[in-house]
C-alpha positions in Angstrom: -4.3 12.8 17.2 -1.5 15.2 16.8 0.9 15.9 13.9 4.6 15.1 14.0 7.4 17.5 13.3 10.3 15.6 11.7 13.7 15.6 13.1 16.6 15.2 10.7 18.6 12.8 12.8 19.9 9.9 10.7 21.0 7.7 13.6 17.7 5.8 13.6 18.4 4.3 10.2 21.6 2.7 11.4 19.9 1.2 14.4 17.2 -0.4 12.2 19.3 -1.6 9.4 22.9 -2.8 9.8 24.0 -2.0 6.3 22.4 -0.1 3.4 20.6 -2.1 0.7 22.6 -0.7 -2.2 21.4 -3.4 -4.6 17.6 -2.9 -4.0 16.2 -0.2 -6.2 13.1 1.5 -4.9 12.1 4.7 -6.7 8.8 5.6 -5.0 6.7 5.8 -1.8 9.1 7.7 0.5 8.3 8.3 4.1 10.4 10.7 6.2 12.0 9.3 9.3 11.5 10.7 12.8 9.2 13.5 14.0 8.0 15.9 16.6 4.4 16.7 17.3 2.6 19.6 15.6 -1.0 20.6 14.8 -3.1 20.4 11.6 -3.8 24.1 12.0 -0.2 24.8 11.2 -0.5 23.0 7.8 -4.2 23.4 6.7 -3.2 22.7 3.1 -2.2 19.1 3.8 -4.4 16.3 2.4 -4.2 12.5 2.9 -4.8 10.2 0.0 -5.6 6.5 0.5 -5.6 4.0 -2.3 -8.2 1.4 -1.3 -7.0 -1.4 -3.5 -3.5 -1.4 -2.0 -4.2 0.2 1.3 -1.4 2.6 0.6 -1.3 6.2 1.8 0.2 9.4 0.3 0.1 13.1 1.0 -1.2 15.9 -1.1 -1.6 19.7 -1.2 -4.8 21.7 -1.5 -4.2 24.3 -4.2 -7.8 25.3 -4.8 -11.2 24.4 -3.3 -11.6 21.7 -5.9 -8.0 20.6 -6.7 -5.4 18.7 -4.8 -1.8 18.2 -6.0 0.0 14.9 -5.4 2.5 12.5 -7.0 1.4 10.6 -10.1 2.5 7.2 -8.6 0.1 7.8 -5.7 -3.0 7.5 -7.9 -2.5 4.2 -9.7 -5.6 2.7 -8.1 -9.2 3.2 -9.4 -10.6 4.0 -6.0 -9.1 6.8 -3.9 -10.2 8.3 -0.6 -9.1 11.9 0.1 -9.1 13.4 3.6 -8.6 17.0 4.6 -8.6 19.0 7.9 -7.5 16.1 10.1 -4.3 15.0 11.7 -5.7 11.6 12.7 -4.0 8.4 11.6 -7.2 6.4 12.3 -9.6 7.6 9.7 -12.6 5.4 10.5 -14.6 8.3 11.9 -13.4 10.9 9.4 -15.4 11.7 6.3 -13.6 11.7 3.0 -14.2 14.1 0.1 -15.6 12.9 -3.2 -13.2 12.6 -6.1 -14.4 13.6 -9.6 -11.4 12.7 -11.7 -7.6 12.2 -11.5 -5.3 13.7 -14.2 -1.7 12.7 -14.3 1.0 14.8 -15.9 1.0 13.6 -19.6 4.8 12.9 -19.7 5.0 11.1 -16.4 7.4 8.1 -16.7 6.9 5.4 -14.0 10.4 4.0 -14.6 12.5 7.2 -14.4 9.9 8.9 -12.1 10.2 12.1 -14.2 7.2 14.4 -14.0 5.8 12.5 -11.0 2.8 14.8 -10.7 -1.0 14.5 -10.7 -4.1 16.5 -9.9 -7.1 15.2 -8.0 -10.2 17.1 -8.9 -13.0 17.1 -6.4 -16.8 16.8 -7.0 -17.6 19.5 -4.5 -15.9 22.6 -3.2 -14.0 22.4 0.0 -15.1 24.7 2.8 -12.1 26.6 4.1 -11.6 27.1 7.8 -8.7 27.0 10.3 -7.9 23.4 9.5 -8.6 23.4 5.7 -7.1 25.9 3.3 -5.0 26.1 0.2 -1.3 26.8 -0.3 0.0 29.3 -2.8 2.3 27.8 -5.5 5.8 29.2 -6.1 6.4 30.7 -9.5 10.2 30.5 -9.3 12.6 27.8 -8.3 14.8 30.3 -6.5 18.5 30.0 -5.8 20.4 27.0 -4.5 21.0 25.8 -1.9 17.8 26.6 -0.1 16.0 25.3 3.0 12.6 23.7 2.7 9.9 22.2 4.9 8.3 18.9 4.2 4.9 17.9 5.5 3.5 14.3 5.5 2.3 11.3 7.4 5.8 9.8 8.1 6.5 7.5 11.0 9.2 7.8 13.6 11.0 4.8 12.3 10.9 2.9 9.0 9.1 -0.1 10.3 5.8 -1.2 8.5 3.8 -1.8 11.7 4.5 1.6 13.3 1.4 3.9 13.1 1.2 6.6 10.5 1.8 10.1 11.9 1.8 13.6 10.4 5.3 15.0 10.2 7.2 18.0 9.1 10.9 18.9 8.7 12.2 22.1 10.3 14.5 23.8 7.8 17.0 25.0 10.3 18.0 24.4 13.9 21.0 24.8 16.1 20.3 21.7 18.1 22.7 18.9 17.6 20.0 16.4 16.7 18.7 18.6 13.9 19.9 19.7 10.5 18.7 21.5 7.5 17.0 19.8 4.6 18.5 21.6 1.6 17.3 21.6 -1.9 20.8 21.6 -3.4 20.2 21.6 -7.2 17.6 21.1 -9.9 17.8 18.4 -12.5 15.2 17.2 -15.0 12.5 19.2 -13.4 13.3 17.8 -10.0 15.0 19.2 -6.9 17.8 17.1 -5.4 18.6 16.8 -1.7 21.6 14.9 -0.3 20.5 15.6 3.3 21.0 12.9 5.9 17.2 12.7 6.1 16.2 9.4 4.4 12.7 8.2 3.6 10.6 5.2 4.1 7.4 4.2 2.2 4.4 6.5 2.7 4.9 10.2 2.4 5.0 10.6 -1.4 3.0 13.4 -2.9 3.3 15.6 0.2 4.2 19.2 0.0 7.7 20.8 -0.1 7.4 24.4 1.1 10.0 27.1 0.6 11.0 29.7 3.2 8.3 32.1 2.0 5.6 29.5 2.8 4.9 28.7 -0.9 4.6 25.2 -2.4 7.8 24.7 -4.4 7.7 20.9 -4.8 6.2 17.6 -3.9 7.9 14.5 -2.5 8.6 12.0 -5.2 11.2 9.3 -4.6 14.7 8.3 -3.6 17.2 6.2 -5.6 17.9 3.4 -3.2 16.1 2.2 -0.1 18.0 3.4 3.0 21.1 4.4 1.1 23.1 7.1 2.9 24.8 8.2 -0.3 21.8 8.5 -2.6 19.7 11.7 -3.0 16.1 12.3 -2.5 14.0 13.8 -5.3 11.2 16.3 -5.2 9.2 17.4 -8.3 9.5 21.2 -9.1 6.2 23.0 -9.0 7.4 26.1 -11.0 8.5 23.8 -13.8 5.0 22.3 -14.1 3.0 25.4 -13.2 1.7 26.0 -16.8 0.2 22.5 -16.9 -1.3 22.8 -13.4 -2.9 26.1 -14.1 -4.2 24.8 -17.5 -5.9 21.9 -15.9 -7.5 24.1 -13.2 -8.6 26.6 -15.8 -10.3 23.8 -17.9 -12.1 22.6 -14.8 -13.7 26.0 -14.2 -14.9 26.2 -17.9 
């Protein structure tokens, strides 16, 4: 099954929901709306994380052969299944990799969603190939605004029974249906985007990649479900790099 490349059209939201649910606060589990097909080989660092107890899926990023970075709220369950090297939504015939332990960022706050970051450490090393590889982490937040690419298993519309697909957002296009996802500012260790792109449940923990191809953030949450006027939030990797490297270093020792 092929991956999807996300379009940034917001018209689909208005066709699904007549008016925004301004009074319903949802601070987690975003899924990006819409998509165009792409291939796993273009994003070999993407991982899928399934929580067996809830049946919920998230994204993740391979940063070493034994470490996958995701959102802290994605790893609440005790039993996780992690898949790499596949763009399939039906994972019945796909082997998962064994999880050794999960370490959440120590100051993670599940109410404010600050520091929404966790590392999944694997029992065995991944074997790198054309479909499985790591992504380099950015060491600087850069200047704002800046374009970014998001990768995840978002669906074409925000309806629960639509199959899960791999998606990406192109940072720039001259086509009328497309627009740029801009990281406009940074606040409390998070990037803020007021793009017309809105999210539905499912793609949390997925990578945010800068224009140099480095991992600069992960998908965290949005303030209000389907609100056109509320921003999306992405955890800054450079702001948490010392902790990430510390955990990985301790794993090697």
